[in-house]
N, C-alpha and C positions, 0 to 999 in steps of 0.2 A: 569531419572526421579523418579525412586524408592528411589534413594539417597536422593533427595531434600524431596521427601514425609515423607521420615521417619526423616530428621533432623529438618524439620519444620512443623513436625506434631501437634505441639501447637498451631501453626498459622493460619493453615489453615481452612478458613470457616469462621476466624473472622478479624485478621488483614490482612492476605492474603485473599482477596475475590476472586480475577481470577488469573489463570495461563495461560500465553500466551504461546504455543506451538511452537517450533523453526522447521519451516518443509524447510528451503533453505536458500539461500542467504540473508542477513539482516533480518533473521527469516523468510522471505516470502516464501508463497507457490510458487516456480518459478524455473526455471533453471537458472545457471548463464551467463545468455546470454548476459549480458552489462557490465562486469568488467572494472572498470574503472583504475584499478592497473596498473602503468607504461605506461599510455596512450593507452592501448589495446583498449579502445572503448571512444567514446565523443558524448555527446548529439548533434543531435538527431539521430544517426547511428540505423540502424535497427536489430544491434547484429548479432549473429550467433546460429544455430541449435547445441546442445550439444547432440551429438549421436554417437559419434564415438569411446567410449571405447569399449572392446570386451563383455562387457554386454549388452549395448545397442544395438550393432551390431546382437547379436545373437538373442536377442528379437525381432529385426526387421527382421530378415530373418525367424525366425518363423512365425511371423504374416503375411509375403508376401507368404509364402507356403500356410497356411491356407487360404489365399485369392484368389489362384490360379494365381498369379504373382511372382513366384521365383526370377523373374530377378528384381523386385521391394526392394528387401531386400539386395543386395550387399552394399548399402553403402546409404548415407543419400542424399539429393537431391544435385547437382552439380554446379546449377545455382542460388544458394540462396545468392551470393556475399560474403563480408567481413564486420566486425563489424561497420564501419564508413559510410557505403554507404547508400544512400537512396532507397527507392523501385524500381525506375522507371529505376535505373542502373543495376536492376537484371533481369533475365528471369524469377525466380522463382515469386517475389513479385509484377513487374508491372502491370498496371491496368488488363488486361486478361493473366495473367501470369500462370505459372504450378501450383500455389495455387489452382486454380478453374477447375483444369482437375481432371480426375480421379483418378489418381495416387496422386495429390497434395491432395485431400479428404482421401484416404487411409493413407498417410504420417503422416500428422496434425492429423487425430484420433488417430493414433497408438502413436504419440509424446505426445499430450494431455492427452491421456490414461494413459500412463507411469506416469505421474507427478499425477494423480488423483488417481492412486494406491498407489502411496508413499505417499500422503497424508492419504488416507484411513488407511493405515496400522500403521502409526505413531499415528495417532488419536484414533484409536480403541485400541492401548497399553495404549495412555495417558488415555482414558475413563476407561479402566480397574483399573489403578494404582491409580487415583485420586476420582474415585466412592466413592460416601459416605463420601467424607471430607468436602463438603459443597462448595468447590471452583467451578468457573465457568470457562468454558475453552474457548480459542479463538485462532483465527489462523489469520495471517496476510495474506491478497493477494495486491500484487504490482499494484499502480497505473500509468500502463503503457499509458499514455495519447499522445505520440507523435506518429504521421503518424495515428491517429484515425479517420481522415476524409478522409483516402485513402480508398480504396476497399477491399484490402488486410490486412491492419492493421498489418504491415510486422513486428512491434518490440513487439506487442502483442504475435505473433506466435513463434517468436523464443525463448520466453519466457516460452512457454508452455500453451497458453491461446489460445484454437481455436476460435478466436472470429474475424469475418470478416464481410464484409457487408451482408452475407446471411446466418451465422451461429453465434449463442448465446454462446459464450465461458464460460460465468458466469452462468448461470443456473446449468450447470452439478457441479461446483465447490460450488455454494450455497447448493444443496444438498445433496453434499458430507458430508458438514460442518454439515447440519442439521441431519444426520444420528446419527453424534455423540453428539447433542447437544451443537455444539460449535458455538460461536460468530464469524461472519466474521468481522475482520478488517480492513477496507481500507483506503487510504491515500488520498492527493492530496485535502483534504476537503477544503483547503483555496484558491484555485486557481480559476481564472476565463478566459475565452477563450480569452478575450480581451487583456489580460497581456501577452500571449504567442507569439514566433516569428513567422509571418505567413510561414516562408519557412517548419517549421517543421508539418505542419497538426495536431496541437494541438485541443484537445478539452477534457478538463478534465471534464467541467461540464456534457457535453453527458456522457461522462464516467461513472461519480459518478451517472446520472440518471439510466444507464443501469444496474449496479451492484446494486441500490437501488431495481429496479423492480425485479430483480433476488433473490435477500434476501426475498423481500415480496412475492413472487411466492412459494421458498422453506420455507417460515415461518421460516427463521432464523434469528436471531436478526442481526443489523447491528451497528457496531461501527467504531469510524473514528481518523484520525491523520492529522496534518498538514505534507506535505512533506518536505517542506522549512522551516529555520528559519524567522519568519515574526512578526514583532512587530506593524504593523501599522493597524490602525481601519478598512481599507478596506477588509483586511485578514480576522481580526476578526468578521466584520459584514457578510462575505460571510460565514464563518463555523457557524456562529450561525443561518443563514437562512438556510442553508444547513441541519444543524441537526434538525431543526424544520420541515421542509419539508420530512426530511428522517425517523424522530423519532428516532436518534440516540440513543443507551442503555448506550453509553459510548463515550467520546474524549479524547485522550491522548494529550497534548500539548507539542511538540519538539520547544526548549528544554531550561531545568534549567541552564543557565551560566550566566556569567557577564552582559550581555547585559541586560537581562533581568529585572536585578535591577536597569538599569539607572530610572530617575525620571519619563520621561516622559513614556519610555515603559511600566515602573511597573504600572503605573497610567492607561493606556489603557488595560494591562491585568489583572487587578482588576477589571475594568469594564466590560471587555469581561466575566470573572468569574460569574460575578454577573448576567449578560445577560443569559448565561446558565443556571444558577440557577434557573433564574425566567422564564426558557422555551422560552428565545429568545426575551423577551422583552427589548427594549434598556435602558440600564441603564447608568446614570451618576455618578461618583464616586463624593461623598460629600464633599464639602469644610473644613466640621469640623468633628471631631470624635463623632459619634453618637453610635458606636459598641464596643468602647473600644479596637480596634483592630490595631491600627496605620495605618490602609489601608484606608488612605484619602489624598487629596491632600497638605492640609496645612502641613501634617506630611512630606510628599515627599519633597515639596518647602524648609520647614525649613531645612530640612538634606541635601539639596544640598547648602543651603546657609552656613551652618555650616562647611561642608565639604572647602568651598572657601578661607575661610582664613587660614586653616590649609595646603592648598596646596600652598598657597602664602608663608607662613612662609616656608615651606619647600624648597620651590623656592629660598627664600632666604639664607638660609643656604647653 
């Protein structure tokens, strides 16, 4: 971080307005509990706890001794299943499983606490390094929406978020970010519950509402991004509605690629940007150029028509 600050010192606070601090996999504050590489995990698996290296085991042992239950520190849960399983297939995550016992509370509090301590240390360093440069710090929190409708919220637990039917896991995260003046950047802003597979127990909308409430309670700014590549009006409308309701300070659209510049996709995207700029009011892209920007329907349509003969000529050759 120091090298970045020194190299780009002349741009910080002007060209570079925000620095997002990486805190884990994909830059998110979480454990690598659901790795997709080599087919280790697949949606909507519960993932696995990441507490078996010598450092985590030593910390767990010390916490167990301090709690007066030395035997709780010998290892992580033995009944938490495997990456691709469902909650009810395990002893730990099923409806009234081990997660709801005294031992379960001890383990989950320790496990999530270690993640919070990690985030706290990294952000304290970032705050010291970038303080006075004029940039805003932000941090990503993962939108783990599958199995959200179950009691245990298994996929969130393995990722390090102690969030269950009876315990709020996002308030402590928001409070930690607030201590460092860091924006909470959350994902899955484009998702609707009705679009998710029924067997996965998903609820991205309720999850976003919970995180929004946690951010407000901690008085920390909330920003967002979409989780999947979407170019349809329904996704854009959902983002705009969420942004207006949550008062998002910023939104990152994923992602700029060839598909984005397809005529129809680009037209919908430009209308979406105008909607966001206008505070959520639905905007229709004009049929003619009034702003001298080439961002209008006629230009896109003309460009498509111009490409068509060129494609035909190339095919003839």
